[in-house]
N, CA and C of each residue as an Amber inpcrd file, in Angstrom:
protein
   258
 -10.8660000  -2.5380000 -65.4110000  -9.9380000  -2.9760000 -64.1660000
  -9.9310000  -1.7300000 -63.6210000 -10.0300000  -1.6240000 -62.3940000
 -10.1070000  -0.2780000 -61.6730000  -9.0710000  -0.0350000 -61.0510000
  -8.2160000   1.3500000 -60.8910000  -6.8970000   1.5150000 -60.9110000
  -6.1510000   1.4440000 -59.6810000  -6.8580000   0.9920000 -58.2280000
  -6.1040000   0.1260000 -57.8760000  -5.9550000  -0.9350000 -57.6940000
  -6.4510000  -2.0170000 -58.4390000  -6.2150000  -3.1910000 -58.8000000
  -4.9500000  -3.0450000 -60.0930000  -4.9320000  -2.2010000 -60.9890000
  -3.4890000  -2.1410000 -61.8760000  -2.3320000  -1.7090000 -61.1330000
  -2.4600000  -0.8470000 -60.5480000  -1.5320000  -0.4970000 -59.4550000
  -0.6300000  -1.0350000 -58.5580000  -1.5940000  -2.2880000 -58.2850000
  -1.2090000  -3.1380000 -57.1490000  -0.4950000  -4.3550000 -57.9420000
  -0.5360000  -4.5480000 -59.3150000   0.3880000  -5.5350000 -59.7720000
   1.3250000  -5.0970000 -60.9170000   1.4760000  -3.7470000 -60.6070000
   2.8920000  -3.1680000 -60.8220000   4.0110000  -3.7120000 -60.1740000
   5.4820000  -3.7150000 -60.9150000   6.5080000  -3.5610000 -59.3950000
   6.2680000  -2.4530000 -58.7030000   7.3090000  -2.7640000 -57.2950000
   7.3920000  -1.5450000 -56.7830000   7.8460000  -0.5800000 -57.0300000
   9.0880000  -0.4880000 -57.8430000   9.3290000   0.7650000 -57.8860000
   8.4860000   1.5700000 -58.9150000   7.8830000   0.5600000 -59.7140000
   7.0640000   1.3900000 -60.9110000   6.0510000   1.7720000 -60.1130000
   4.9890000   1.0860000 -59.0980000   4.5020000   1.4870000 -58.6240000
   4.4930000   2.8350000 -57.2760000   5.5610000   2.8810000 -57.0630000
   6.1610000   4.1120000 -56.5870000   6.1400000   5.5920000 -57.0430000
   7.3300000   5.0740000 -58.3450000   6.8790000   6.1770000 -59.2250000
   5.0390000   6.6280000 -59.4860000   4.7500000   5.8970000 -59.8230000
   3.4320000   6.2320000 -60.2460000   2.5830000   7.0120000 -59.1540000
   2.5480000   6.2520000 -57.9360000   1.9920000   7.0360000 -56.9030000
   2.6370000   8.4840000 -56.4340000   3.6200000   8.8700000 -56.8130000
   4.4320000   9.9780000 -56.6360000   3.1630000  10.8480000 -57.6430000
   3.7850000  10.3440000 -58.7980000   3.3520000  11.1030000 -60.4100000
   1.7480000  11.7000000 -59.6200000   0.8930000  10.3820000 -59.0340000
  -0.7430000  11.0880000 -58.8340000  -0.6170000  11.8110000 -57.4640000
   0.3410000  11.7330000 -56.8140000   0.2250000  12.7380000 -55.3790000
   0.3690000  14.2370000 -55.8870000   1.6540000  14.3430000 -56.8730000
   2.1290000  15.2020000 -57.6510000   1.1310000  16.0550000 -58.2520000
  -0.0350000  15.5450000 -59.0800000  -1.2050000  15.7650000 -60.1160000
  -2.0550000  16.7430000 -59.2690000  -2.1520000  15.7330000 -58.0880000
  -3.2440000  16.1390000 -57.0450000  -2.9510000  17.4870000 -56.2360000
  -1.8350000  17.3120000 -55.9610000  -1.6030000  18.6900000 -55.1910000
  -1.4790000  19.7590000 -55.8170000  -0.7430000  19.9790000 -57.4860000
  -1.0000000  20.7850000 -58.5440000  -2.5440000  21.3720000 -58.7590000
  -3.1280000  19.8940000 -58.5890000  -4.8210000  20.0500000 -59.0740000
  -5.4100000  21.2490000 -57.7970000  -4.6830000  21.4510000 -56.8360000
  -5.3910000  21.6560000 -55.3760000  -5.0480000  23.0610000 -55.5620000
  -3.5620000  23.3020000 -55.7170000  -3.0520000  24.4770000 -55.8550000
  -3.8060000  25.5960000 -57.1240000  -4.1790000  25.0000000 -57.8500000
  -4.6050000  25.5780000 -59.2490000  -6.2530000  26.3630000 -58.9340000
  -7.0800000  25.2800000 -58.1680000  -8.2440000  25.2600000 -57.5600000
  -8.1410000  26.5470000 -56.2560000  -6.7760000  26.7810000 -55.3350000
  -6.7130000  27.6130000 -54.1340000  -6.7260000  28.8150000 -55.0830000
  -6.1750000  28.8030000 -56.0740000  -5.4970000  30.1430000 -56.8000000
  -7.3070000  30.9400000 -57.5560000  -8.0320000  29.6950000 -57.8200000
  -9.2820000  30.2180000 -58.8040000 -10.2500000  30.3640000 -57.3700000
 -10.4700000  30.1990000 -55.9330000 -11.0260000  30.7250000 -55.4200000
 -10.7820000  32.1070000 -54.4100000  -9.9920000  32.6580000 -55.0370000
  -9.8010000  34.0400000 -54.3980000  -8.5840000  33.7920000 -53.2020000
  -7.8730000  35.0500000 -53.3260000  -6.6180000  35.2610000 -53.0000000
  -7.3360000  34.9000000 -51.6110000  -7.9400000  35.9180000 -50.7010000
  -8.3570000  35.9820000 -49.3030000  -8.7280000  34.4180000 -49.1640000
  -9.3030000  34.0200000 -49.8340000  -9.3680000  32.6360000 -49.2900000
  -8.6600000  31.7000000 -49.4630000  -7.6100000  31.5500000 -50.2420000
  -6.2730000  31.3440000 -50.4950000  -5.4290000  31.4340000 -49.0770000
  -5.3380000  32.6420000 -48.6730000  -4.9130000  33.2900000 -47.6760000
  -5.1250000  32.6060000 -46.4890000  -6.1230000  32.7930000 -46.0830000
  -6.4550000  32.4120000 -44.9470000  -6.8060000  30.7960000 -45.1650000
  -6.8760000  29.9710000 -45.8160000  -6.5800000  28.4790000 -45.4710000
  -5.3750000  28.3450000 -45.5100000  -4.1690000  28.7320000 -46.2260000
  -2.9230000  28.2700000 -46.2230000  -2.2190000  28.7640000 -44.6160000
  -2.9640000  29.5010000 -43.9000000  -2.5720000  30.2240000 -42.8180000
  -3.0590000  28.9180000 -41.4420000  -4.3010000  28.3580000 -41.9360000
  -5.0190000  27.4380000 -41.8080000  -4.0280000  26.3500000 -41.4220000
  -3.6690000  26.4290000 -42.9790000  -2.9940000  25.0360000 -42.8850000
  -1.9450000  24.9050000 -41.7440000  -1.0960000  26.3880000 -41.8570000
   0.2440000  26.0460000 -41.1930000   0.1040000  25.7940000 -39.8730000
  -1.1880000  25.7850000 -39.3010000  -1.6290000  26.0800000 -38.1270000
  -2.0970000  27.0220000 -37.0680000  -1.9440000  27.9150000 -37.5020000
  -2.7210000  29.3800000 -37.1360000  -3.8860000  29.2050000 -36.7450000
  -4.6170000  29.6100000 -35.3540000  -5.6870000  29.7220000 -34.8380000
  -6.6910000  30.4040000 -35.6600000  -7.9730000  30.7250000 -35.4740000
  -8.9400000  31.2250000 -35.6720000  -8.5040000  32.8260000 -35.5890000
  -8.4850000  32.8610000 -34.2920000  -8.2390000  34.1550000 -33.5150000
  -6.6470000  34.8000000 -34.2070000  -5.6660000  33.7010000 -34.2510000
  -4.9360000  34.2790000 -34.8380000  -4.8520000  34.7120000 -36.1830000
  -5.6110000  34.2360000 -37.4330000  -5.9500000  34.6810000 -38.1490000
  -6.8280000  35.8900000 -38.4640000  -7.4700000  36.0060000 -37.7250000
  -8.6560000  37.1630000 -37.2400000  -7.7490000  38.1850000 -37.5250000
  -6.5210000  38.2550000 -36.1200000  -5.9210000  39.6230000 -35.9600000
  -5.1370000  39.7630000 -37.0500000  -4.2330000  38.7120000 -38.1840000
  -3.1390000  39.0830000 -38.5560000  -4.2930000  39.1170000 -40.0100000
  -5.6370000  38.8080000 -40.7400000  -5.9700000  39.4980000 -41.8790000
  -7.2010000  40.2540000 -41.5350000  -7.3290000  41.2190000 -39.9000000
  -8.1600000  42.0540000 -39.5490000  -9.6120000  41.8580000 -39.9600000
  -9.8670000  40.4460000 -39.3270000 -11.5600000  40.0760000 -39.5670000
 -11.7200000  40.3060000 -38.2740000 -13.0290000  40.8680000 -37.5230000
 -13.4660000  41.3700000 -36.5990000 -13.0970000  40.1870000 -35.3700000
 -13.5590000  38.9330000 -35.4530000 -13.4070000  37.8150000 -34.9250000
 -13.1430000  36.5540000 -34.9330000 -12.8860000  35.5020000 -34.2170000
 -12.3260000  34.5740000 -34.7290000 -13.2960000  33.4710000 -35.3460000
 -15.4730000  33.6810000 -34.7540000 -16.2000000  33.4470000 -35.8150000
 -16.0300000  33.6330000 -36.9090000 -15.8860000  34.7560000 -37.3300000
 -15.9070000  34.9930000 -38.8720000 -15.0880000  34.4170000 -39.6620000
 -13.7980000  34.2760000 -38.7740000 -12.8880000  33.6030000 -39.6340000
 -13.3240000  31.8600000 -39.7350000 -13.8250000  31.4030000 -38.7060000
 -14.3710000  30.0120000 -38.8660000 -15.5020000  30.3670000 -39.8450000
 -16.2700000  30.9220000 -40.1970000 -17.5130000  31.2200000 -40.6560000
 -16.6990000  30.9310000 -42.4760000 -16.1230000  32.2940000 -42.6200000
 -15.2990000  32.3030000 -43.6320000 -14.7190000  31.2230000 -44.2460000
 -14.0080000  30.5180000 -43.0930000 -13.0880000  29.2090000 -43.9910000
 -13.5430000  27.9620000 -43.8230000 -14.8470000  28.1390000 -43.3670000
 -16.0940000  26.8600000 -44.4280000 -16.4640000  27.0430000 -45.3290000
 -16.2510000  28.2920000 -45.7290000 -17.0730000  28.8150000 -46.5610000
 -16.0800000  28.5070000 -48.2550000 -15.3470000  28.6930000 -47.7680000
 -13.6910000  28.6080000 -48.5100000 -13.7380000  27.0620000 -48.7540000
 -13.7190000  26.6370000 -47.9250000 -13.6300000  25.0120000 -48.0120000
 -14.7470000  24.1240000 -48.7710000 -15.7950000  24.7930000 -48.3540000
 -16.8490000  24.4120000 -49.6320000 -16.5580000  25.1800000 -51.1710000
 -16.3530000  26.3250000 -50.8730000 -15.9490000  26.4990000 -52.5400000
 -14.3050000  25.6060000 -53.1410000 -13.3060000  24.9020000 -52.4200000
 -12.2880000  24.5810000 -52.9960000 -13.1010000  23.3560000 -53.1810000
 -13.6900000  22.3860000 -52.4790000 -14.3970000  21.2940000 -52.1210000
 -15.0160000  20.7890000 -53.7240000 -15.6690000  22.1840000 -53.7220000
 -16.6150000  22.1350000 -54.7190000 -15.6190000  21.7920000 -56.3410000
 -14.8980000  22.6470000 -56.6500000 -13.7550000  23.1170000 -57.2210000
 -13.3740000  21.9450000 -57.5410000 -12.7850000  21.6550000 -56.9880000
 -12.0480000  19.8270000 -56.8430000 -12.5810000  18.8310000 -57.3040000
 -13.7750000  18.5420000 -56.8810000 -14.4990000  17.0680000 -56.6860000
 -15.8010000  17.4660000 -57.9070000 -15.9350000  18.6230000 -58.4360000
 -17.0310000  18.9670000 -59.8230000 -18.1860000  18.9380000 -59.2330000
């Protein structure tokens, strides 16, 4: 039986608890993988997640320009995606 089907058969309060546990585990995994891809990638991705533009990140982290930040960000995302998805 697929996990989604099994989850749908649980009582609402149990389903909510299970969803929170799964969400917390996913967040913990992303945090572990962020740590694993290196401090510079982690910092850049977290700044982007916080809403900073590539230009702002370039200034803050001393990259030469926003285009370099964008390229680096995409490479970092690829590393993160590869680690999470295996």
